[in-house]
VEXKE-934950 format. One line per field, with one value per residue: x, y, z of N, C-alpha, C in turn; residue in one letter. Coordinates in Angstrom, 2 decimals, always signed. Last residue first. Example, Ala and Ser with C-alpha at 12.3 -4.5 7.8 and 13.67 -1.06 7.14 Angstrom:
2
n_px	+12.85;+13.19
n_py	-2.25;-5.69
n_pz	+7.08;+7.80
ca_px	+13.67;+12.30
ca_py	-1.06;-4.50
ca_pz	+7.14;+7.80
c_px	+12.90;+13.20
c_py	+0.03;-3.30
c_pz	+7.87;+7.80
residuo	S;A
***
This chain:
179
n_px	+91.41;+92.99;+94.68;+97.28;+96.86;+98.71;+99.74;+101.88;+104.18;+106.81;+109.79;+112.43;+113.79;+116.20;+118.23;+118.43;+119.37;+121.04;+120.74;+120.74;+118.58;+117.40;+114.02;+112.46;+109.83;+107.71;+106.62;+104.19;+103.89;+101.76;+101.75;+100.61;+100.28;+100.99;+100.45;+100.72;+100.34;+102.65;+104.19;+102.81;+103.36;+106.62;+109.24;+111.21;+110.08;+107.77;+106.91;+104.79;+103.26;+101.44;+99.91;+99.09;+98.42;+99.27;+100.00;+102.79;+103.70;+105.85;+107.62;+108.70;+111.59;+111.31;+111.06;+111.55;+110.71;+112.91;+115.92;+119.27;+121.31;+121.42;+122.97;+122.44;+120.13;+118.79;+116.84;+114.99;+112.85;+112.55;+110.58;+110.72;+110.79;+113.47;+113.16;+113.90;+116.54;+115.62;+113.88;+113.17;+113.94;+111.43;+109.65;+110.70;+108.97;+105.68;+103.30;+103.28;+103.93;+102.31;+102.04;+100.20;+98.89;+97.57;+98.17;+99.32;+100.70;+104.21;+106.39;+105.85;+107.09;+107.63;+108.73;+109.70;+109.07;+109.27;+106.13;+102.85;+100.63;+97.89;+95.46;+95.75;+97.71;+97.98;+99.96;+100.10;+102.51;+103.03;+105.42;+106.81;+106.08;+104.92;+102.37;+102.11;+99.54;+99.04;+97.68;+96.94;+96.47;+95.24;+94.84;+94.21;+91.78;+92.48;+93.48;+95.62;+97.73;+96.30;+95.83;+95.05;+93.91;+95.10;+94.42;+95.39;+94.75;+94.90;+94.68;+94.78;+95.72;+97.86;+98.34;+100.74;+104.17;+106.53;+108.83;+109.12;+109.39;+111.79;+113.48;+113.08;+114.04;+116.70;+117.51;+117.24;+119.25;+121.54;+121.52;+121.82;+124.37;+126.31;+129.05
n_py	+104.10;+106.16;+104.71;+104.36;+103.08;+100.81;+99.01;+97.02;+97.34;+99.12;+97.44;+96.80;+96.22;+97.56;+97.95;+100.56;+101.84;+100.27;+99.15;+96.43;+94.76;+93.68;+93.06;+91.31;+92.62;+94.39;+95.62;+97.31;+100.10;+102.12;+105.54;+108.37;+111.95;+114.55;+115.26;+112.04;+109.35;+107.90;+109.34;+109.03;+106.36;+105.49;+103.19;+101.72;+99.22;+97.33;+94.04;+92.26;+89.26;+87.88;+85.71;+85.09;+83.68;+82.56;+79.94;+79.99;+82.57;+85.25;+86.67;+90.01;+91.44;+93.80;+97.34;+100.70;+103.02;+104.16;+103.29;+103.08;+104.76;+107.28;+107.23;+104.79;+104.92;+107.29;+106.59;+106.56;+106.45;+107.95;+109.91;+111.26;+113.18;+113.73;+113.16;+115.01;+113.83;+111.90;+111.62;+108.32;+107.54;+108.05;+105.92;+106.08;+108.58;+108.56;+107.88;+108.47;+106.19;+104.11;+103.74;+106.73;+108.00;+107.41;+106.88;+108.45;+109.45;+109.32;+107.69;+104.12;+101.08;+98.24;+95.11;+92.88;+89.41;+86.34;+84.80;+85.10;+87.85;+87.63;+87.59;+88.18;+89.09;+91.01;+92.12;+94.14;+95.88;+98.13;+100.61;+102.48;+102.15;+100.60;+100.03;+100.67;+101.30;+99.39;+98.53;+96.20;+95.77;+93.43;+92.44;+93.02;+94.37;+95.77;+97.80;+97.35;+97.57;+96.35;+97.42;+97.04;+99.22;+99.89;+101.40;+102.07;+102.93;+102.61;+100.22;+96.96;+93.69;+91.63;+88.27;+86.56;+87.70;+89.09;+87.66;+87.58;+90.31;+90.87;+89.51;+91.08;+93.57;+92.90;+92.31;+94.83;+96.18;+94.77;+95.40;+98.20;+98.45;+95.42;+93.93
n_pz	+111.79;+109.29;+106.50;+104.20;+100.99;+98.97;+96.06;+94.03;+92.46;+91.37;+90.25;+92.63;+94.99;+95.16;+93.35;+92.56;+94.92;+97.46;+99.89;+100.25;+100.48;+98.32;+97.89;+95.13;+92.97;+92.78;+96.06;+97.78;+99.88;+101.77;+102.93;+104.79;+105.22;+105.35;+108.02;+109.75;+110.37;+110.42;+112.19;+114.58;+115.22;+113.86;+113.46;+114.67;+115.34;+114.16;+113.93;+111.75;+110.68;+107.93;+105.75;+102.39;+99.24;+96.94;+96.72;+96.59;+99.05;+99.44;+101.63;+101.88;+103.51;+106.23;+105.40;+105.72;+106.97;+108.11;+106.35;+107.42;+108.31;+107.27;+104.99;+103.65;+102.18;+100.30;+97.40;+94.42;+92.70;+90.42;+90.82;+94.16;+97.04;+99.25;+102.70;+105.61;+107.72;+110.62;+112.71;+111.87;+108.45;+105.87;+103.84;+100.44;+98.41;+96.88;+95.82;+93.16;+91.79;+90.89;+88.24;+88.05;+91.18;+93.64;+96.24;+99.05;+101.56;+101.61;+102.30;+102.66;+103.71;+101.59;+100.54;+97.95;+97.66;+96.17;+95.14;+93.59;+93.71;+96.00;+97.54;+100.21;+102.98;+105.67;+108.24;+110.86;+112.71;+115.31;+116.00;+118.80;+122.33;+124.23;+123.07;+119.55;+117.23;+114.26;+111.13;+108.68;+105.28;+102.85;+99.35;+96.79;+94.72;+91.59;+90.05;+88.48;+90.26;+93.39;+96.79;+100.15;+102.58;+105.71;+108.83;+112.21;+115.70;+119.12;+120.45;+119.16;+120.00;+118.01;+117.07;+119.20;+119.76;+119.75;+119.38;+116.64;+116.11;+117.38;+115.63;+113.30;+114.19;+114.67;+112.07;+110.95;+112.43;+111.63;+108.91;+109.02;+110.13;+109.52;+111.06
ca_px	+90.19;+92.71;+93.57;+96.86;+96.99;+97.60;+99.79;+100.71;+103.05;+105.80;+108.53;+111.92;+112.51;+115.26;+118.10;+118.07;+118.00;+121.18;+120.59;+122.02;+118.99;+118.60;+114.99;+113.00;+110.91;+107.72;+107.35;+104.79;+104.14;+102.60;+101.25;+101.60;+99.81;+101.23;+99.68;+101.03;+99.17;+101.54;+104.68;+102.86;+102.02;+105.75;+108.06;+111.57;+110.38;+108.69;+107.01;+106.07;+103.28;+102.69;+99.68;+100.14;+97.91;+99.03;+98.58;+102.03;+103.65;+104.47;+107.81;+107.59;+110.87;+111.81;+110.62;+112.13;+109.75;+111.91;+114.71;+118.05;+121.29;+120.71;+122.99;+123.69;+120.12;+120.09;+117.01;+116.27;+112.73;+113.62;+110.22;+110.92;+110.10;+112.71;+113.74;+112.90;+115.97;+116.38;+114.96;+112.82;+114.08;+112.77;+109.53;+110.52;+110.12;+106.93;+103.54;+102.78;+105.03;+102.25;+103.23;+100.63;+99.66;+96.81;+98.42;+98.72;+99.50;+103.02;+106.19;+106.27;+106.17;+108.12;+107.60;+110.04;+108.71;+109.85;+107.53;+103.86;+101.51;+99.14;+95.49;+94.76;+97.60;+97.19;+99.83;+99.54;+101.84;+102.80;+104.16;+106.86;+106.57;+106.29;+102.48;+102.52;+100.55;+98.64;+98.80;+96.46;+97.45;+95.05;+95.10;+95.01;+92.28;+92.05;+92.45;+94.32;+97.54;+97.29;+95.32;+96.10;+93.50;+95.35;+94.17;+95.23;+95.12;+95.01;+93.77;+95.34;+94.64;+97.62;+97.86;+99.66;+103.04;+105.29;+108.43;+108.99;+108.26;+110.57;+113.38;+112.74;+112.64;+115.86;+117.55;+116.37;+117.86;+121.16;+121.43;+120.61;+123.21;+125.81;+127.62
ca_py	+103.32;+105.83;+105.53;+104.19;+104.30;+101.06;+100.20;+97.10;+96.57;+99.17;+98.14;+97.04;+95.58;+97.66;+96.62;+99.58;+102.01;+100.68;+100.60;+97.08;+95.53;+92.99;+94.08;+91.39;+91.72;+93.20;+95.68;+95.99;+99.62;+100.93;+104.43;+107.33;+110.58;+113.87;+115.90;+113.46;+110.24;+107.38;+109.20;+110.37;+106.73;+106.02;+103.81;+103.04;+100.18;+98.28;+95.13;+92.93;+90.39;+88.08;+86.58;+85.18;+84.09;+84.01;+80.21;+79.79;+81.21;+84.90;+85.44;+89.07;+90.95;+92.55;+96.14;+99.49;+102.28;+103.58;+104.09;+102.43;+103.36;+107.11;+108.44;+105.00;+104.17;+106.95;+107.20;+106.52;+105.73;+106.95;+108.68;+111.32;+112.15;+114.21;+112.77;+114.54;+114.86;+112.04;+112.57;+109.45;+107.27;+108.18;+106.72;+105.31;+107.76;+109.16;+107.46;+109.51;+107.10;+104.48;+103.18;+105.50;+108.13;+107.78;+105.80;+108.70;+108.63;+110.06;+108.94;+105.31;+102.15;+99.46;+95.89;+93.97;+90.79;+87.17;+85.18;+84.45;+87.02;+88.25;+87.30;+87.19;+89.05;+89.88;+92.13;+92.84;+95.72;+96.72;+100.25;+101.69;+102.84;+101.03;+100.78;+99.78;+101.84;+99.87;+99.08;+96.87;+95.95;+94.52;+92.25;+91.81;+94.30;+94.58;+98.14;+97.18;+98.65;+96.35;+97.23;+96.93;+98.20;+100.17;+100.31;+102.47;+102.11;+103.56;+101.29;+98.31;+94.67;+92.46;+89.60;+86.66;+86.81;+89.86;+87.93;+86.33;+89.57;+91.46;+89.09;+89.66;+93.44;+93.36;+91.27;+93.76;+96.62;+94.79;+94.01;+97.63;+98.93;+96.76;+93.82
ca_pz	+112.07;+110.69;+106.97;+105.59;+101.79;+99.88;+96.91;+94.91;+91.94;+92.42;+90.01;+91.28;+94.72;+96.27;+93.94;+91.53;+94.44;+96.06;+99.82;+99.99;+101.66;+98.81;+98.29;+96.49;+93.36;+91.93;+94.80;+97.58;+98.52;+101.74;+102.13;+104.51;+105.30;+104.08;+106.95;+109.55;+110.39;+109.61;+110.83;+113.96;+114.78;+114.91;+112.86;+114.13;+116.40;+113.56;+114.89;+111.96;+111.61;+108.65;+106.90;+103.40;+100.55;+96.91;+96.95;+95.35;+98.50;+99.11;+100.86;+102.02;+102.33;+105.65;+106.11;+105.14;+106.17;+109.01;+106.48;+107.00;+108.73;+108.54;+105.81;+104.36;+103.43;+100.86;+98.71;+95.10;+93.96;+90.42;+90.12;+92.73;+96.29;+98.10;+101.43;+104.65;+106.87;+109.37;+112.87;+112.73;+109.88;+106.45;+105.05;+101.67;+98.81;+97.32;+97.21;+94.06;+92.13;+92.31;+88.86;+87.38;+89.94;+92.45;+95.28;+97.74;+101.46;+101.18;+103.02;+101.92;+104.06;+102.24;+101.06;+98.87;+97.32;+97.22;+95.00;+94.43;+92.88;+95.57;+96.10;+99.84;+101.52;+105.21;+106.79;+110.51;+111.42;+114.99;+115.36;+117.58;+121.15;+124.50;+124.33;+120.63;+118.14;+115.57;+111.89;+109.88;+106.35;+103.81;+100.77;+97.00;+96.09;+92.31;+91.02;+87.84;+89.29;+92.32;+95.43;+99.15;+101.62;+104.29;+107.90;+110.82;+114.56;+118.03;+120.83;+119.10;+119.92;+119.18;+116.72;+118.24;+119.97;+119.83;+120.76;+117.36;+115.54;+117.93;+117.02;+113.30;+113.76;+115.79;+113.09;+110.45;+112.50;+113.05;+109.34;+108.43;+110.90;+109.19;+110.80
c_px	+89.97;+91.44;+93.32;+95.78;+96.48;+97.88;+98.55;+100.87;+101.77;+104.54;+107.59;+110.59;+111.92;+113.87;+117.13;+117.85;+117.56;+119.79;+120.75;+121.94;+120.32;+119.24;+116.21;+113.91;+111.37;+108.76;+107.30;+105.36;+104.71;+102.69;+102.19;+100.94;+100.96;+100.65;+99.86;+100.25;+99.51;+100.42;+103.57;+103.32;+102.01;+104.36;+107.15;+110.42;+110.70;+108.99;+108.09;+105.90;+104.69;+102.56;+100.99;+99.67;+99.04;+98.51;+98.24;+100.54;+102.78;+104.44;+106.41;+107.89;+109.72;+110.95;+111.27;+111.77;+110.28;+110.93;+113.73;+116.86;+120.02;+120.53;+122.34;+123.68;+121.32;+119.93;+118.28;+116.16;+114.04;+113.61;+111.30;+110.77;+110.40;+112.06;+112.85;+113.58;+114.96;+115.75;+115.82;+114.05;+113.70;+112.76;+110.92;+110.45;+109.78;+107.99;+104.85;+102.95;+104.59;+103.39;+103.34;+101.95;+100.02;+97.60;+97.83;+99.14;+98.76;+101.85;+104.95;+105.73;+106.72;+106.96;+108.18;+108.75;+109.17;+109.68;+107.99;+105.27;+102.57;+99.91;+96.72;+94.84;+96.66;+97.04;+99.10;+99.23;+101.34;+102.04;+104.16;+105.47;+106.67;+106.90;+103.88;+102.71;+100.84;+99.82;+98.28;+97.68;+96.77;+96.25;+94.84;+95.33;+92.96;+92.64;+91.92;+93.17;+96.20;+96.94;+96.46;+95.51;+94.53;+94.87;+94.52;+95.02;+94.82;+95.45;+93.77;+94.30;+95.26;+96.45;+97.46;+99.22;+101.96;+104.06;+107.06;+108.46;+108.03;+109.33;+112.10;+112.57;+112.22;+114.39;+116.67;+116.36;+116.91;+119.69;+120.99;+120.42;+121.92;+124.64;+127.09
c_py	+103.21;+104.98;+105.18;+105.20;+104.02;+102.28;+100.26;+98.31;+96.74;+98.50;+98.06;+97.76;+95.84;+97.17;+96.62;+98.18;+100.94;+100.68;+101.13;+98.60;+96.23;+93.73;+93.32;+92.60;+91.96;+92.18;+94.35;+96.00;+98.21;+100.48;+103.25;+106.25;+109.61;+112.46;+115.25;+114.00;+111.71;+108.40;+108.70;+110.29;+108.10;+106.31;+104.28;+103.79;+101.58;+99.37;+96.05;+93.94;+90.94;+89.30;+86.66;+86.10;+84.05;+84.55;+81.70;+80.09;+81.15;+83.52;+84.88;+87.86;+90.02;+92.11;+94.91;+98.29;+101.02;+102.71;+103.39;+103.32;+102.62;+105.65;+108.24;+106.18;+104.56;+106.23;+106.64;+107.16;+105.69;+106.09;+107.60;+109.94;+112.34;+113.03;+113.28;+114.23;+114.25;+113.15;+112.75;+110.33;+108.51;+107.81;+106.82;+106.28;+106.95;+108.14;+108.01;+109.14;+108.21;+105.41;+103.52;+105.03;+106.76;+107.79;+106.13;+107.59;+108.89;+109.10;+109.73;+106.57;+103.40;+100.37;+97.06;+94.66;+91.76;+88.62;+86.00;+84.96;+86.39;+87.30;+87.95;+86.77;+87.92;+89.99;+90.86;+92.91;+94.29;+96.68;+98.75;+101.35;+101.91;+101.80;+101.33;+100.59;+100.84;+100.33;+99.61;+97.31;+96.70;+94.58;+93.49;+91.57;+92.96;+94.58;+96.95;+97.51;+98.55;+97.45;+97.19;+96.60;+98.21;+98.98;+100.78;+101.22;+102.72;+102.78;+102.39;+99.33;+96.06;+93.40;+90.38;+88.10;+87.01;+88.99;+88.59;+86.54;+88.29;+90.75;+89.62;+89.14;+91.98;+93.24;+91.62;+92.59;+95.51;+95.15;+93.91;+96.18;+98.33;+97.14;+95.23
c_pz	+113.55;+110.80;+108.44;+105.94;+103.20;+100.72;+97.79;+95.81;+92.74;+91.89;+91.21;+91.27;+93.36;+95.91;+95.12;+92.10;+93.46;+95.44;+98.42;+100.05;+101.49;+99.99;+98.80;+96.66;+94.78;+92.35;+94.05;+96.17;+98.61;+100.28;+102.27;+103.68;+105.06;+104.06;+105.59;+108.35;+110.23;+109.45;+109.90;+112.51;+114.09;+114.35;+113.98;+113.49;+115.89;+114.58;+114.35;+113.09;+111.71;+109.55;+107.66;+104.51;+101.57;+98.22;+96.83;+95.52;+97.23;+98.47;+100.59;+101.15;+102.73;+104.47;+105.51;+105.99;+105.53;+108.25;+107.41;+107.26;+108.37;+108.93;+107.16;+105.31;+104.29;+102.19;+99.32;+96.48;+94.73;+91.68;+90.18;+92.13;+94.82;+97.40;+100.31;+103.33;+105.91;+108.55;+111.63;+112.91;+110.68;+107.94;+105.69;+102.85;+100.05;+97.65;+97.75;+95.54;+93.07;+92.74;+90.34;+88.00;+89.36;+91.15;+93.92;+96.78;+100.17;+101.02;+102.63;+102.58;+103.38;+102.60;+101.84;+99.30;+98.41;+96.80;+96.19;+94.15;+93.78;+94.68;+95.47;+98.37;+101.15;+103.70;+106.39;+109.02;+111.28;+113.67;+115.07;+117.09;+119.97;+123.33;+124.61;+121.91;+119.25;+116.39;+113.22;+110.67;+107.48;+104.74;+101.59;+98.47;+96.30;+93.72;+91.81;+88.78;+88.57;+91.32;+94.43;+97.79;+100.49;+103.48;+106.50;+109.98;+113.22;+116.82;+119.77;+119.53;+119.99;+118.95;+117.97;+118.02;+118.93;+120.02;+120.87;+118.77;+116.32;+117.39;+117.65;+114.72;+113.81;+115.44;+114.27;+111.42;+112.05;+113.19;+110.79;+108.86;+110.37;+110.08;+110.57
residuo	X;X;X;X;X;X;X;X;X;X;X;X;X;X;X;X;X;X;X;X;X;X;X;X;X;X;X;X;X;X;X;X;X;X;X;X;X;X;X;X;X;X;X;X;X;X;X;X;X;X;X;X;X;X;X;X;X;X;X;X;X;X;X;X;X;X;X;X;X;X;X;X;X;X;X;X;X;X;X;X;X;X;X;X;X;X;X;X;X;X;X;X;X;X;X;X;X;X;X;X;X;X;X;X;X;X;X;X;X;X;X;X;X;X;X;X;X;X;X;X;X;X;X;X;X;X;X;X;X;X;X;X;X;X;X;X;X;X;X;X;X;X;X;X;X;X;X;X;X;X;X;X;X;X;X;X;X;X;X;X;X;X;X;X;X;X;X;X;X;X;X;X;X;X;X;X;X;X;X
***
């Protein structure tokens, strides 16, 4: 079993155990917009008492299908194709990854990036609410000098670590802001 499979299993188990939406004493919000500027949802992030970050993802007008979702290392959605969001948030203690338009990063060197989340399964209604507990993500990672963003891709991530199979085009972006 790969480290990525174990990590995704741990995230899924934590999701089941986390119960209903949690109140956060420290938190962030990201309004999610597509390339046309239409808001398609929100993400709320909060610090967990034992470490890690709780994410509440609420999609209200998203294209249906299985979509990759990742936390990215730069809080910037201004460039075409949202390439200004940089690469996936690296695992804590991993070397910073260079941001570039090819979206490549190396899962193998650190067993998965902190920003790699399980795929979203958006129904035909375009509405979805899901909670994730991300133990490898810290509040400091969301609020450092570069900020952080979230990207929803056009397709699914197959969790292989191969750049061409990590969800394709960046369709939706949101920048985390403290609240």
